[in-house]
Every structure is written in structure tokens, then in C-alpha cells.
N, C-alpha and C positions, 0 to 999 in steps of 0.2 A: 393560276386557278384564286378566285380570290375567298375568304376564310369563310362568306356562308355558304358557295358552291362546295366545297372540299367537305365542311360536317355536312351537308345535304348526301354526299356522295357515302360517306361512312352511314349515316344512317340507311340509307339505300342498301348499302352490302350488309349490313346485321340483319334489314328486314327479310333480304334475299335468304341470308344463314338460316334465319328461322324458320322461314317455307323449306327451307333443305331438310331441317327436322320433319317437319310434317310428314316426309317423304318417308322417313325411316319408322314414324309411328305407323301409316296406313301399311307397310309394305310387311307389317308383321303378322297379317293374314287373317287378320278378323275382319266382317264384312262392315263398314260404315254404314251407319244410323242415315236418315235421310235429314236431319236436324246436322249431323257430322258434315253430311256435304254441303248443304246449303250455307252453315257456317264456314266453314272453309272456301268456298267458292265466295261468298259476299265479301269476307276480307279479303281476300287474294285481287278483286275487284276494285276496291275501296282502293288498297295499296297502287293498284295501277293506276287509277284514274287521279291519286294522291301526286305521283311522281309524272304523268306526262302533265299535269298542271304545272307544276314547280321545278321541275327540274330540264336544264339541258337537254336536248336529245342529243346523246350522242351515241356512238356506236356500244360502248359499256353499259346505258343505260337501256338499250332497245335489247341488247344479249340479256342482259339479267332481268328482264321482263319475258323474256320468251323461256329463258332456262326458270324461271320462276312459274312459268303457265305450266310447264313438260312437268315440273316438280308436283305439281297441284293436281293437274288435270291427268295424268297419267295414272296416278294410284285413284283416283276419284273412279274414270272409267275401269280398272281393272273391280274396284269393290260393287260395280254396279254389276256387271257381267257375273257374278258370281250367284 
């Protein structure tokens, strides 16, 4: 793997961990506002589009996208149900 792709994988991992942190914040029990929900979803979509355009689609990349989607959409769904 060349240096460019290795750096991209590290960036992807760091961004994934940031989104994992969002899950901890939203699970605190407070309902998210519509603005917060829109911001989180827009940022997630932008990240996924960026990854799909510029990353090699490997199993790790697809798994990261799926897991980050779960970390983003499950708390949003729970917040909307409240």
C-alpha cells in the first residue's frame, strides 16, 4: 500500500472515531434538536461521499461506513422517537 492510501486510511479511522464519540454524546439522554440532527446527518453524508470518491473500496472501508452509519443513525432514531 502506498503512502497516500495509508494516510487516507488513518484519516478515515480518525474520522470514524470522531463519529463514535458522537454516539456517546447522544446517548446521554437529552433529545437532539432538529438542527443538531441535520448537522450530524449532513456531516456524515459528506464524509461518506468523500470516502466513496477518493478511497479504495475495501472491506475495511465499507465496514467503517456501515459502522459509522450505525453510530450516527441509531442515536438520531432514538432521539426522534422520544
